[in-house]
Backbone of each chain as ProteinMPNN parsed JSONL, in Angstrom:
{"seq_chain_A": "XXXXXXXXXXXXXXXXXXXXXXXXXXXXXXXXXXXXXXXXXXXXXXXXXXXXXXXXXXXXXXXXXXXXXXXXXXXXXXXXXXXXXXXXXXXXXXXXXXXXXXXXXXXXXXXXXXXXXXXXXXXXXXXXXXXXXXXXXXXXXXXXXXXXXXXXXXXXXX", "coords_chain_A": {"N_chain_A": [[-3.187, -0.776, 11.285], [-5.491, -2.054, 10.406], [-7.289, 0.007, 10.758], [-6.346, 1.837, 8.912], [-7.055, 0.581, 6.669], [-5.329, -1.132, 5.468], [-5.049, -3.663, 6.318], [-4.689, -6.107, 8.775], [-3.494, -8.481, 8.282], [-1.226, -8.241, 6.829], [0.84, -7.711, 8.409], [3.017, -9.41, 10.451], [3.826, -10.969, 13.543], [6.195, -12.616, 15.469], [7.666, -14.947, 17.751], [10.818, -16.193, 17.91], [13.329, -18.31, 18.942], [16.965, -18.34, 19.119], [17.788, -20.905, 18.712], [15.887, -22.126, 17.295], [15.69, -23.019, 14.423], [14.056, -24.463, 12.704], [11.547, -23.571, 13.44], [11.778, -20.918, 12.65], [11.902, -21.185, 9.87], [9.334, -22.15, 9.43], [7.74, -19.979, 10.311], [8.562, -18.028, 8.482], [7.676, -19.16, 6.081], [4.88, -19.29, 6.548], [4.282, -16.546, 6.808], [4.969, -15.54, 4.271], [3.183, -16.988, 2.664], [0.715, -16.103, 3.653], [0.818, -13.376, 3.071], [1.034, -13.519, 0.357], [-1.497, -14.382, -0.316], [-2.898, -12.085, 0.196], [-2.216, -10.481, -1.893], [-0.638, -8.052, -4.129], [0.6, -5.014, -2.734], [-0.348, -1.707, -3.101], [1.309, 1.139, -2.666], [0.712, 3.695, -3.528], [-2.027, 3.934, -3.723], [-2.686, 4.059, -1.115], [-1.532, 6.298, -0.133], [-2.354, 8.631, 1.307], [-3.436, 7.5, 3.64], [-1.194, 6.14, 4.636], [0.539, 8.25, 5.131], [-0.906, 9.581, 7.111], [-0.936, 7.589, 9.066], [1.761, 7.398, 9.637], [2.275, 9.928, 10.699], [0.655, 9.761, 12.929], [1.704, 7.594, 14.445], [4.272, 8.474, 14.818], [3.858, 10.713, 16.206], [3.502, 12.843, 19.146], [1.353, 12.489, 20.93], [0.381, 9.803, 20.979], [2.662, 8.511, 21.827], [2.976, 9.557, 24.367], [0.723, 8.532, 25.683], [1.129, 5.746, 25.482], [3.488, 5.582, 26.9], [2.552, 6.11, 29.41], [1.336, 3.885, 30.318], [2.242, 1.911, 32.265], [2.461, 3.492, 34.561], [-0.214, 4.315, 34.906], [-1.64, 1.906, 35.167], [-0.348, 0.54, 37.191], [0.503, 2.294, 39.258], [-1.435, 4.254, 39.426], [-3.572, 7.09, 38.564], [-3.515, 10.756, 38.691], [-5.529, 11.138, 40.509], [-5.29, 9.046, 42.105], [-6.502, 6.751, 41.227], [-6.462, 3.464, 40.13], [-6.024, 2.101, 36.903], [-7.619, -0.506, 35.127], [-6.219, -2.928, 32.857], [-7.767, -3.413, 30.639], [-9.428, -1.228, 30.479], [-7.528, 0.734, 30.017], [-6.655, -0.13, 27.527], [-8.943, 0.325, 25.969], [-9.119, 3.108, 26.061], [-6.681, 3.751, 24.863], [-7.11, 2.73, 22.28], [-9.205, 4.378, 21.416], [-7.981, 6.835, 21.448], [-5.995, 6.409, 19.577], [-7.547, 6.032, 17.272], [-8.791, 8.499, 17.048], [-6.59, 10.266, 16.785], [-5.521, 9.275, 14.444], [-7.595, 9.801, 12.619], [-7.641, 12.563, 12.805], [-5.135, 13.179, 11.751], [-5.486, 12.177, 9.234], [-7.385, 13.933, 8.215], [-5.871, 16.248, 8.347], [-3.853, 15.635, 6.471], [-5.426, 15.424, 4.183], [-6.376, 18.038, 3.96], [-3.942, 19.364, 3.54], [-3.408, 18.433, 1.048], [-5.082, 19.817, -0.503], [-7.807, 19.502, -0.27], [-10.222, 21.319, 0.743], [-12.695, 21.92, 1.925], [-15.228, 20.818, 4.253], [-16.966, 18.987, 3.079], [-15.524, 18.122, 0.81], [-13.312, 16.938, 2.019], [-14.59, 14.902, 3.366], [-15.5, 13.387, 1.195], [-13.101, 12.56, 0.196], [-11.831, 11.057, 2.256], [-13.794, 9.542, 3.402], [-15.051, 9.829, 5.914], [-17.672, 10.61, 8.304], [-19.474, 13.719, 8.067], [-19.995, 15.156, 10.392], [-18.198, 14.211, 12.283], [-15.836, 15.026, 11.021], [-16.054, 17.86, 11.087], [-16.005, 18.245, 13.801], [-13.462, 17.24, 14.504], [-11.934, 18.936, 12.98], [-12.244, 21.338, 14.3], [-10.815, 20.721, 16.524], [-8.271, 20.419, 15.436], [-7.858, 23.012, 14.693], [-7.583, 24.263, 17.132], [-5.103, 23.376, 17.975], [-3.512, 24.666, 16.25], [-3.013, 23.47, 13.741], [-4.53, 23.499, 11.569], [-6.187, 26.076, 9.779], [-8.971, 28.291, 9.675], [-9.977, 29.714, 6.682], [-11.801, 31.437, 5.629], [-14.893, 32.271, 3.86], [-16.102, 30.68, 0.956], [-18.364, 31.0, -1.503], [-20.352, 30.555, 0.44], [-19.238, 28.355, 1.69], [-17.233, 27.076, 4.175], [-13.705, 27.403, 4.164], [-10.698, 25.672, 4.644], [-7.221, 25.636, 5.659], [-4.079, 23.972, 5.772], [-1.576, 24.336, 8.236]], "CA_chain_A": [[-3.229, -1.361, 9.943], [-6.896, -2.268, 10.086], [-7.89, 1.336, 10.714], [-5.93, 2.498, 7.677], [-7.562, -0.188, 5.545], [-4.244, -1.908, 4.853], [-5.316, -5.047, 6.702], [-3.742, -6.568, 9.783], [-2.838, -9.715, 7.827], [0.045, -7.972, 6.159], [1.887, -7.562, 9.416], [3.124, -10.592, 11.303], [4.717, -10.854, 14.684], [6.467, -13.976, 15.939], [8.81, -15.122, 18.646], [11.654, -17.314, 17.492], [14.611, -18.244, 19.651], [18.106, -18.531, 18.228], [18.01, -22.324, 18.476], [14.733, -22.691, 16.612], [15.793, -22.819, 12.975], [12.866, -25.068, 12.097], [10.434, -22.655, 13.689], [11.948, -19.734, 11.807], [11.521, -21.565, 8.508], [7.866, -22.219, 9.414], [7.208, -18.616, 10.409], [8.85, -17.362, 7.214], [6.779, -19.727, 5.065], [3.515, -18.845, 6.856], [4.169, -15.114, 6.519], [4.983, -15.355, 2.822], [1.929, -17.527, 2.109], [-0.406, -15.251, 4.035], [0.906, -12.116, 2.315], [0.768, -13.859, -1.044], [-2.955, -14.422, -0.442], [-3.396, -10.701, 0.202], [-1.92, -9.845, -3.167], [0.336, -6.959, -4.099], [0.164, -3.809, -2.038], [-0.012, -0.513, -3.873], [1.451, 2.244, -1.704], [0.146, 4.949, -4.057], [-3.452, 3.956, -3.414], [-2.84, 4.294, 0.322], [-0.583, 7.354, 0.231], [-2.92, 9.489, 2.347], [-3.559, 6.69, 4.855], [0.145, 5.86, 5.155], [1.056, 9.497, 5.708], [-1.614, 9.826, 8.368], [-0.48, 6.592, 10.035], [3.125, 7.757, 10.029], [2.177, 11.085, 11.591], [0.037, 9.342, 14.18], [2.612, 6.745, 15.218], [5.469, 9.233, 15.154], [3.452, 11.901, 16.954], [3.749, 12.776, 20.588], [0.188, 12.086, 21.723], [0.35, 8.36, 21.159], [3.832, 8.122, 22.631], [2.688, 9.905, 25.77], [-0.251, 7.584, 26.237], [1.772, 4.436, 25.627], [4.472, 5.722, 27.973], [1.856, 6.225, 30.698], [0.619, 2.649, 30.625], [2.64, 1.296, 33.537], [2.103, 4.413, 35.637], [-1.667, 4.341, 35.118], [-2.192, 0.615, 35.578], [0.289, 0.02, 38.393], [0.581, 3.274, 40.34], [-2.659, 5.048, 39.484], [-3.488, 8.428, 37.975], [-3.345, 11.837, 39.666], [-6.56, 11.029, 41.552], [-5.038, 7.817, 42.845], [-7.287, 5.62, 40.721], [-5.725, 2.525, 39.28], [-6.772, 1.697, 35.72], [-7.317, -1.872, 34.718], [-5.584, -2.932, 31.536], [-8.792, -3.376, 29.605], [-9.854, 0.169, 30.413], [-6.443, 1.445, 29.366], [-6.684, -0.535, 26.119], [-10.055, 1.017, 25.312], [-8.736, 4.513, 25.914], [-5.604, 3.79, 23.875], [-7.689, 2.538, 20.957], [-9.987, 5.528, 20.97], [-7.02, 7.912, 21.165], [-5.364, 6.053, 18.31], [-8.479, 6.28, 16.183], [-8.998, 9.937, 16.947], [-5.371, 10.872, 16.253], [-5.4, 8.856, 13.048], [-8.571, 10.56, 11.835], [-7.185, 13.958, 12.757], [-4.027, 13.271, 10.802], [-6.042, 11.93, 7.906], [-7.985, 15.202, 7.816], [-4.77, 17.179, 8.12], [-3.215, 15.274, 5.196], [-6.358, 15.755, 3.103], [-6.381, 19.496, 3.807], [-2.677, 19.799, 2.905], [-3.41, 18.081, -0.373], [-5.961, 20.722, -1.24], [-9.238, 19.259, -0.07], [-10.29, 22.358, 1.758], [-13.965, 22.059, 2.627], [-15.617, 19.623, 5.004], [-17.546, 18.019, 2.145], [-14.456, 17.531, -0.02], [-12.527, 16.053, 2.882], [-15.421, 13.732, 3.587], [-15.496, 12.57, -0.018], [-11.76, 11.99, 0.011], [-11.413, 10.068, 3.249], [-14.917, 8.684, 3.777], [-15.533, 9.973, 7.296], [-18.894, 11.403, 8.253], [-19.201, 15.155, 8.116], [-20.052, 15.65, 11.765], [-16.908, 13.842, 12.879], [-14.815, 15.87, 10.422], [-16.158, 19.232, 11.628], [-15.596, 18.171, 15.196], [-12.007, 17.089, 14.568], [-11.331, 20.151, 12.414], [-12.217, 22.323, 15.381], [-9.716, 20.292, 17.372], [-7.035, 20.727, 14.711], [-7.713, 24.466, 14.74], [-7.123, 24.631, 18.474], [-3.67, 23.1, 18.095], [-2.835, 25.391, 15.173], [-2.56, 22.644, 12.622], [-5.384, 23.871, 10.451], [-6.81, 27.365, 10.056], [-10.139, 28.683, 8.89], [-9.486, 30.719, 5.753], [-12.858, 32.325, 5.174], [-15.975, 31.592, 3.167], [-16.163, 30.757, -0.498], [-19.718, 30.552, -1.857], [-20.989, 30.069, 1.675], [-18.608, 27.115, 2.163], [-16.002, 27.409, 4.898], [-12.5, 26.842, 3.556], [-9.628, 25.476, 5.632], [-5.874, 25.437, 5.122], [-3.153, 23.334, 6.701], [-0.49, 25.247, 8.59]], "C_chain_A": [[-4.675, -1.521, 9.497], [-7.577, -0.919, 9.859], [-7.581, 2.033, 9.399], [-6.404, 1.737, 6.446], [-6.499, -1.014, 4.845], [-4.446, -3.393, 5.175], [-4.249, -5.583, 7.636], [-2.978, -7.803, 9.314], [-1.521, -9.481, 7.103], [1.193, -7.85, 7.154], [1.878, -8.78, 10.333], [4.132, -10.351, 12.418], [4.951, -12.264, 15.225], [7.669, -13.994, 16.86], [9.572, -16.379, 18.252], [12.963, -17.222, 18.264], [15.737, -18.618, 18.696], [18.321, -20.004, 17.89], [16.92, -22.931, 17.605], [14.744, -22.413, 15.112], [14.535, -23.318, 12.268], [11.677, -24.117, 12.223], [10.556, -21.421, 12.814], [11.503, -20.031, 10.376], [9.996, -21.619, 8.383], [7.248, -20.829, 9.4], [7.383, -17.893, 9.083], [7.874, -17.849, 6.138], [5.349, -19.236, 5.281], [3.304, -17.394, 6.454], [4.066, -14.899, 5.008], [3.672, -15.838, 2.215], [0.758, -16.605, 2.404], [-0.371, -13.934, 3.255], [0.626, -12.367, 0.839], [-0.744, -13.86, -1.302], [-3.544, -13.017, -0.533], [-3.177, -10.009, -1.13], [-0.952, -8.686, -3.009], [-0.259, -5.751, -3.388], [0.597, -2.602, -2.855], [0.083, 0.697, -2.944], [0.837, 3.541, -2.197], [-1.325, 5.072, -3.704], [-3.694, 4.301, -1.945], [-1.973, 5.457, 0.807], [-1.08, 8.2, 1.408], [-2.975, 8.754, 3.69], [-2.192, 6.439, 5.482], [0.752, 7.102, 5.788], [0.416, 9.772, 7.057], [-1.14, 8.857, 9.442], [0.918, 6.941, 10.542], [3.112, 8.931, 11.007], [1.626, 10.679, 12.961], [1.035, 8.585, 15.057], [3.868, 7.497, 15.639], [5.149, 10.417, 16.06], [3.573, 11.722, 18.459], [2.571, 12.232, 21.398], [0.189, 10.591, 22.027], [1.504, 7.888, 22.035], [3.604, 8.427, 24.112], [1.797, 8.855, 26.406], [0.403, 6.231, 26.477], [2.767, 4.469, 26.787], [3.845, 5.765, 29.362], [1.268, 4.905, 31.162], [0.958, 2.078, 32.005], [2.224, 2.182, 34.709], [0.607, 4.353, 35.944], [-2.21, 3.017, 35.641], [-1.588, 0.11, 36.882], [0.234, 1.009, 39.568], [-0.694, 4.081, 40.506], [-2.458, 6.437, 38.907], [-3.387, 9.492, 39.068], [-4.4, 11.817, 40.77], [-6.388, 9.753, 42.37], [-5.846, 6.615, 42.385], [-6.409, 4.743, 39.85], [-6.594, 2.114, 38.105], [-6.533, 0.221, 35.478], [-6.884, -1.856, 33.252], [-6.592, -2.832, 30.397], [-9.244, -1.935, 29.37], [-8.796, 0.997, 29.68], [-6.437, 1.155, 27.869], [-7.763, 0.199, 25.342], [-9.696, 2.47, 25.045], [-7.676, 4.645, 24.822], [-6.162, 3.664, 22.459], [-8.457, 3.758, 20.491], [-9.065, 6.714, 20.677], [-6.357, 7.67, 19.816], [-6.268, 6.403, 17.133], [-8.664, 7.774, 15.945], [-7.792, 10.633, 16.327], [-5.208, 10.536, 14.767], [-6.362, 9.647, 12.174], [-8.166, 12.019, 11.717], [-6.078, 14.124, 11.724], [-4.485, 13.038, 9.369], [-6.654, 13.221, 7.358], [-6.896, 16.213, 7.476], [-4.115, 16.912, 6.763], [-4.112, 15.645, 4.017], [-6.37, 17.265, 2.86], [-5.083, 19.955, 3.141], [-2.633, 19.441, 1.43], [-4.405, 18.89, -1.175], [-7.446, 20.394, -1.179], [-9.656, 20.139, 1.099], [-11.636, 22.502, 2.459], [-14.344, 20.725, 3.269], [-16.154, 18.545, 4.05], [-16.489, 17.32, 1.291], [-13.618, 16.55, 0.789], [-13.288, 14.749, 3.095], [-15.417, 12.796, 2.388], [-14.163, 11.85, -0.163], [-11.487, 10.852, 0.994], [-12.56, 9.223, 3.796], [-15.314, 8.718, 5.249], [-16.821, 10.775, 7.26], [-18.617, 12.861, 8.618], [-19.149, 15.71, 9.533], [-18.706, 15.415, 12.462], [-15.798, 14.752, 12.329], [-14.857, 17.277, 11.002], [-15.638, 19.278, 13.061], [-14.077, 18.102, 15.318], [-11.28, 18.287, 13.961], [-11.213, 21.228, 13.478], [-11.038, 22.019, 16.316], [-8.363, 20.635, 16.739], [-6.77, 22.231, 14.715], [-7.119, 24.916, 16.066], [-5.615, 24.434, 18.628], [-2.871, 23.726, 16.957], [-2.28, 24.513, 14.069], [-3.321, 22.993, 11.353], [-5.976, 25.228, 10.787], [-7.987, 27.605, 9.131], [-9.743, 29.848, 8.0], [-10.541, 31.717, 5.32], [-13.892, 31.539, 4.388], [-15.824, 31.749, 1.665], [-17.5, 30.184, -0.905], [-20.44, 29.918, -0.684], [-20.427, 28.745, 2.162], [-17.339, 27.496, 2.917], [-14.805, 26.672, 4.303], [-11.396, 26.772, 4.609], [-8.279, 25.328, 4.938], [-5.004, 24.789, 6.19], [-2.008, 24.304, 6.973], [0.851, 24.497, 8.609]], "O_chain_A": [[-5.039, -1.177, 8.373], [-8.332, -0.733, 8.905], [-8.428, 2.728, 8.836], [-6.19, 2.177, 5.317], [-6.732, -1.54, 3.757], [-4.059, -4.265, 4.397], [-3.056, -5.525, 7.336], [-1.936, -8.14, 9.875], [-0.792, -10.427, 6.802], [2.365, -7.881, 6.78], [0.85, -9.128, 10.914], [5.127, -9.645, 12.26], [3.999, -13.02, 15.416], [8.569, -13.16, 16.754], [9.029, -17.483, 18.264], [13.629, -16.187, 18.247], [15.499, -19.142, 17.608], [18.966, -20.32, 16.89], [17.002, -24.097, 17.219], [13.91, -21.666, 14.601], [14.023, -22.673, 11.354], [10.921, -23.889, 11.278], [9.557, -20.928, 12.29], [10.812, -19.226, 9.751], [9.432, -21.195, 7.375], [6.362, -20.531, 8.599], [6.465, -17.222, 8.611], [7.318, -17.051, 5.384], [4.679, -18.819, 4.336], [2.293, -17.044, 5.845], [3.194, -14.175, 4.529], [3.108, -15.172, 1.346], [-0.082, -16.349, 1.541], [-1.413, -13.437, 2.828], [0.049, -11.52, 0.157], [-1.212, -13.408, -2.347], [-4.533, -12.778, -1.225], [-3.879, -9.052, -1.458], [-0.503, -8.376, -1.906], [-1.464, -5.507, -3.44], [1.757, -2.487, -3.251], [-0.935, 1.219, -2.489], [0.475, 4.4, -1.394], [-1.818, 6.164, -3.423], [-4.769, 4.775, -1.578], [-1.71, 5.588, 2.002], [-0.35, 8.453, 2.367], [-2.612, 9.302, 4.731], [-2.037, 6.513, 6.701], [1.393, 7.031, 6.836], [1.089, 10.143, 8.019], [-0.959, 9.247, 10.595], [1.214, 6.796, 11.728], [3.833, 8.935, 12.005], [2.062, 11.175, 14.0], [1.197, 8.884, 16.24], [4.459, 7.203, 16.678], [6.05, 11.048, 16.614], [3.725, 10.612, 18.968], [2.768, 11.589, 22.429], [0.022, 10.172, 23.172], [1.352, 6.993, 22.867], [3.99, 7.653, 24.987], [2.065, 8.356, 27.499], [0.249, 5.64, 27.546], [2.876, 3.513, 27.555], [4.508, 5.495, 30.363], [0.755, 4.811, 32.277], [0.067, 1.798, 32.807], [1.705, 1.699, 35.715], [0.21, 4.343, 37.109], [-3.129, 2.999, 36.459], [-2.224, -0.656, 37.605], [-0.039, 0.629, 40.706], [-1.002, 4.541, 41.605], [-1.329, 6.911, 38.773], [-3.194, 9.164, 40.239], [-4.201, 12.402, 41.835], [-7.221, 9.421, 43.212], [-5.878, 5.584, 43.058], [-5.709, 5.219, 38.956], [-7.773, 1.809, 38.283], [-5.409, -0.265, 35.6], [-7.147, -0.905, 32.515], [-6.318, -2.253, 29.345], [-9.417, -1.489, 28.235], [-9.115, 1.84, 28.841], [-6.243, 2.052, 27.048], [-7.544, 0.64, 24.214], [-9.933, 2.998, 23.958], [-7.755, 5.528, 23.968], [-5.751, 4.388, 21.552], [-8.382, 4.139, 19.323], [-9.331, 7.503, 19.77], [-6.18, 8.591, 19.018], [-5.831, 6.985, 16.14], [-8.691, 8.247, 14.808], [-7.942, 11.485, 15.451], [-4.819, 11.375, 13.955], [-5.982, 10.114, 11.1], [-8.326, 12.636, 10.664], [-6.075, 15.068, 10.934], [-3.951, 13.617, 8.423], [-6.468, 13.56, 6.189], [-6.972, 16.93, 6.478], [-3.854, 17.841, 5.999], [-3.634, 16.119, 2.986], [-6.375, 17.72, 1.717], [-5.108, 20.832, 2.278], [-1.911, 20.065, 0.652], [-4.562, 18.684, -2.378], [-8.244, 20.938, -1.942], [-9.484, 19.785, 2.265], [-11.709, 23.153, 3.501], [-13.854, 19.663, 2.886], [-15.845, 17.361, 4.188], [-16.539, 16.109, 1.075], [-13.26, 15.475, 0.309], [-12.727, 13.656, 3.018], [-15.341, 11.576, 2.535], [-14.101, 10.695, -0.585], [-10.971, 9.804, 0.606], [-12.33, 8.291, 4.567], [-15.853, 7.742, 5.771], [-17.059, 11.531, 6.319], [-17.685, 13.186, 9.353], [-18.368, 16.611, 9.836], [-18.163, 16.296, 13.129], [-14.928, 15.194, 13.078], [-13.82, 17.829, 11.37], [-14.939, 20.205, 13.469], [-13.477, 18.81, 16.127], [-10.164, 18.619, 14.361], [-10.211, 21.94, 13.55], [-10.366, 22.919, 16.819], [-7.438, 21.081, 17.418], [-5.621, 22.672, 14.737], [-6.278, 25.813, 16.124], [-4.938, 25.204, 19.309], [-1.714, 23.374, 16.723], [-1.207, 24.781, 13.527], [-2.837, 22.813, 10.235], [-6.242, 25.511, 11.955], [-7.998, 27.183, 7.974], [-9.232, 30.857, 8.486], [-10.217, 32.736, 4.709], [-13.801, 30.318, 4.257], [-15.465, 32.817, 1.169], [-17.757, 29.001, -0.679], [-21.064, 28.865, -0.817], [-21.066, 28.068, 2.967], [-16.465, 28.163, 2.364], [-14.879, 25.485, 3.983], [-11.196, 27.717, 5.371], [-8.21, 24.941, 3.772], [-5.184, 25.04, 7.382], [-1.532, 24.998, 6.074], [1.89, 25.096, 8.887]]}, "seq_chain_B": "XXXXXXXXXXXXXXXXXXXXXXXXXXXXXXXXXXXXXXXXXXXXXXXXXXXXXXXXXXXXXXXXXX", "coords_chain_B": {"N_chain_B": [[-0.884, -12.852, -11.855], [-0.604, -15.259, -10.792], [2.107, -15.977, -10.415], [2.882, -14.351, -8.374], [5.218, -12.916, -6.309], [5.531, -12.0, -3.129], [6.932, -9.081, -1.607], [8.63, -8.962, 1.337], [9.366, -7.309, 4.288], [11.493, -8.107, 6.832], [11.918, -7.681, 10.185], [14.367, -8.594, 12.243], [15.399, -9.782, 15.37], [18.621, -9.485, 16.616], [19.571, -11.352, 18.46], [17.742, -13.393, 18.678], [15.659, -14.173, 16.479], [17.194, -13.549, 14.238], [19.505, -14.991, 14.589], [18.262, -17.436, 14.571], [17.38, -17.525, 11.931], [19.803, -17.569, 10.702], [20.788, -19.989, 11.592], [18.917, -21.632, 10.404], [19.694, -21.304, 7.805], [22.285, -22.38, 7.906], [21.724, -25.003, 8.662], [20.555, -25.784, 6.393], [17.769, -25.591, 5.923], [14.716, -25.325, 4.138], [13.401, -22.267, 3.268], [11.204, -19.579, 2.246], [12.398, -17.165, -0.148], [11.556, -14.584, -0.095], [12.002, -12.7, 1.769], [13.21, -9.621, 2.97], [15.708, -8.882, 4.912], [16.021, -7.041, 7.917], [18.301, -6.424, 10.278], [17.986, -5.979, 13.68], [18.972, -4.775, 16.919], [17.334, -5.504, 18.933], [14.007, -6.64, 19.129], [12.395, -4.82, 20.233], [13.368, -2.493, 19.376], [12.149, -1.869, 17.082], [10.264, 0.496, 15.645], [6.859, 1.431, 15.26], [6.658, 3.234, 13.197], [8.661, 2.499, 11.417], [7.541, 0.361, 10.156], [5.335, 1.411, 8.849], [6.744, 2.985, 7.108], [8.092, 1.061, 5.603], [5.935, -0.023, 4.22], [5.193, 2.212, 2.793], [7.308, 2.403, 1.072], [6.736, 0.406, -0.549], [6.581, -2.367, 0.12], [5.019, -5.615, 0.435], [4.311, -6.937, 2.674], [5.014, -7.279, 6.222], [7.236, -8.51, 8.733], [7.795, -8.983, 12.099], [10.107, -10.338, 14.147], [11.214, -11.802, 17.108]], "CA_chain_B": [[-1.046, -12.934, -10.397], [-0.232, -16.635, -10.428], [3.485, -16.073, -9.944], [3.169, -13.196, -7.534], [6.144, -13.137, -5.195], [5.433, -10.8, -2.29], [8.139, -8.547, -0.983], [8.367, -8.873, 2.773], [10.454, -6.772, 5.091], [11.53, -8.821, 8.112], [12.754, -7.09, 11.229], [14.771, -9.725, 13.071], [16.232, -9.473, 16.535], [19.982, -10.034, 16.472], [19.855, -12.438, 19.399], [16.779, -14.492, 18.59], [15.216, -14.612, 15.167], [18.263, -13.439, 13.242], [20.337, -16.177, 14.819], [17.435, -18.549, 14.117], [17.418, -17.509, 10.471], [21.172, -17.955, 10.376], [20.866, -21.428, 11.837], [18.113, -22.264, 9.352], [20.548, -21.32, 6.616], [23.396, -23.305, 8.137], [21.246, -26.385, 8.631], [20.011, -25.948, 5.055], [16.309, -25.745, 5.901], [14.12, -24.547, 3.053], [12.388, -21.253, 3.565], [11.048, -18.728, 1.072], [13.443, -16.15, -0.306], [10.92, -13.276, -0.299], [12.292, -11.818, 2.896], [14.327, -8.677, 2.964], [15.948, -8.847, 6.351], [16.63, -5.904, 8.602], [18.735, -6.914, 11.589], [17.939, -4.97, 14.744], [19.609, -5.312, 18.117], [16.269, -6.022, 19.788], [12.766, -6.371, 18.387], [11.832, -3.626, 20.849], [13.902, -1.339, 18.661], [11.316, -1.628, 15.906], [9.254, 1.525, 15.849], [5.769, 1.258, 14.283], [6.907, 4.111, 12.044], [9.483, 1.747, 10.449], [6.676, -0.532, 9.398], [4.592, 2.269, 7.93], [7.703, 3.408, 6.091], [8.319, -0.084, 4.721], [4.779, -0.113, 3.333], [5.266, 3.37, 1.913], [8.323, 2.126, 0.054], [6.182, -0.557, -1.487], [6.624, -3.793, 0.43], [3.671, -6.184, 0.469], [4.041, -7.422, 4.017], [6.114, -7.07, 7.161], [7.337, -9.496, 9.804], [8.668, -8.624, 13.211], [10.362, -11.566, 14.89], [12.195, -11.622, 18.173]], "C_chain_B": [[-0.593, -14.305, -9.887], [1.163, -16.697, -9.79], [3.87, -14.905, -9.055], [4.077, -13.569, -6.367], [6.122, -11.899, -4.308], [6.795, -10.372, -1.763], [7.844, -8.355, 0.498], [9.593, -8.329, 3.493], [10.403, -7.457, 6.454], [12.476, -8.109, 9.062], [13.108, -8.206, 12.203], [15.693, -9.269, 14.19], [17.57, -10.198, 16.386], [20.174, -11.316, 17.269], [18.906, -13.622, 19.264], [16.545, -14.9, 17.147], [16.316, -14.542, 14.111], [19.182, -14.643, 13.351], [19.586, -17.42, 14.356], [17.473, -18.668, 12.605], [18.78, -17.995, 9.985], [21.309, -19.475, 10.488], [20.07, -22.194, 10.771], [18.927, -22.359, 8.069], [21.646, -22.36, 6.745], [22.918, -24.75, 8.076], [20.472, -26.683, 7.346], [18.515, -26.287, 5.047], [15.773, -24.868, 4.769], [13.198, -23.486, 3.641], [12.371, -20.231, 2.439], [12.061, -17.585, 1.034], [12.852, -14.758, -0.481], [11.271, -12.263, 0.773], [13.429, -10.862, 2.576], [14.579, -8.399, 4.434], [16.541, -7.533, 6.822], [17.017, -6.4, 9.992], [18.683, -5.765, 12.591], [18.505, -5.607, 16.018], [18.598, -5.875, 19.112], [14.976, -5.738, 19.034], [12.022, -5.187, 19.006], [12.311, -2.349, 20.173], [13.001, -0.953, 17.483], [10.202, -0.651, 16.253], [8.125, 1.27, 14.842], [5.968, 2.109, 13.032], [7.737, 3.383, 10.978], [8.585, 0.934, 9.537], [5.85, 0.258, 8.391], [5.498, 2.674, 6.774], [7.97, 2.283, 5.091], [7.169, -0.207, 3.718], [4.759, 1.04, 2.338], [6.226, 3.109, 0.758], [7.897, 0.978, -0.853], [6.36, -2.02, -1.152], [5.185, -4.311, 0.547], [3.298, -6.692, 1.854], [5.234, -7.165, 4.915], [6.07, -8.148, 8.233], [8.262, -8.931, 10.875], [8.88, -9.894, 14.018], [11.464, -11.34, 15.909], [12.345, -12.912, 18.96]], "O_chain_B": [[-0.251, -14.476, -8.717], [1.375, -17.367, -8.78], [5.036, -14.516, -8.99], [3.742, -14.425, -5.549], [6.642, -10.854, -4.698], [7.678, -11.192, -1.511], [6.9, -7.652, 0.858], [10.706, -8.827, 3.325], [9.388, -7.394, 7.147], [13.666, -7.953, 8.787], [12.236, -8.709, 12.912], [16.624, -8.489, 13.989], [17.615, -11.386, 16.066], [20.847, -12.245, 16.823], [19.23, -14.73, 19.69], [17.151, -15.85, 16.651], [16.367, -15.37, 13.202], [19.584, -15.235, 12.349], [20.186, -18.349, 13.814], [17.584, -19.766, 12.06], [18.891, -18.726, 9.001], [21.861, -20.142, 9.613], [20.489, -23.253, 10.303], [18.863, -23.352, 7.344], [21.908, -23.123, 5.816], [23.595, -25.617, 7.522], [19.813, -27.717, 7.237], [18.055, -27.137, 4.285], [16.319, -23.802, 4.484], [12.309, -23.802, 4.431], [13.376, -20.027, 1.758], [12.514, -17.107, 2.074], [13.534, -13.848, -0.952], [10.878, -11.099, 0.69], [14.451, -11.235, 1.999], [13.771, -7.763, 5.111], [17.45, -6.986, 6.198], [16.15, -6.756, 10.79], [19.271, -4.708, 12.367], [18.509, -6.829, 16.164], [18.957, -6.626, 20.019], [14.86, -4.708, 18.37], [11.126, -4.618, 18.383], [11.746, -1.273, 20.366], [13.089, 0.157, 16.96], [9.317, -0.949, 17.056], [8.398, 0.929, 13.691], [5.508, 1.753, 11.946], [7.551, 3.611, 9.783], [8.814, 0.823, 8.332], [5.681, -0.153, 7.243], [5.078, 2.703, 5.617], [8.062, 2.52, 3.887], [7.386, -0.457, 2.533], [4.361, 0.872, 1.186], [5.994, 3.533, -0.375], [8.598, 0.623, -1.8], [6.298, -2.857, -2.052], [4.252, -3.531, 0.737], [2.12, -6.858, 2.17], [6.331, -6.871, 4.439], [5.0, -8.637, 8.595], [9.363, -8.463, 10.586], [7.916, -10.468, 14.524], [12.507, -10.762, 15.605], [13.129, -12.97, 19.907]]}, "name": "protein", "num_of_chains": 2, "seq": "XXXXXXXXXXXXXXXXXXXXXXXXXXXXXXXXXXXXXXXXXXXXXXXXXXXXXXXXXXXXXXXXXXXXXXXXXXXXXXXXXXXXXXXXXXXXXXXXXXXXXXXXXXXXXXXXXXXXXXXXXXXXXXXXXXXXXXXXXXXXXXXXXXXXXXXXXXXXXXXXXXXXXXXXXXXXXXXXXXXXXXXXXXXXXXXXXXXXXXXXXXXXXXXXXXXXXXXXXXXXXXXX"}
């Protein structure tokens, strides 16, 4: 949520048992008040970010990593090294960020922002990071290099 | 903006928060009516994609309670 610029304050998580009616009423009130402070959310302004987030969360990479958590922290990886949870968290966050940025680039390219500079203007990532991730997207056949236009490389989403 | 009523999608676990919400209703506790409840059989059933989708459809906030 934070990464996509939507803000973590719009999403609340709470534990309420079936006997705790009072607590539920409190949680409901707190959530509504906190979201009220955030103001209305315009999904159109975040269309690209939401699409990228959906692709990231629904994609296989993140699911694989999350599914590996217990195996990596309790049993160890293929080299027999056990990961501590903090280390796993760091890796998970960097994978999440990378996948999200990749999907953001992919969504921008599918919407017709075909050069590195245009993509950068659209999504506000630095150009070096975009070129680097574009190369990655090319490897997995999600984006293809289409040729040069006025000495500017043009990409297309597959 | 003064009278802004946020739309909130609440994913409630059938066995915990949903029953809690039910009890809150039965015991006539006051709580805001901005919630649009989605009853799930377990809060573990809630996929992050559901939440992104809720925001895509134009809700202002989301609550997952279990």
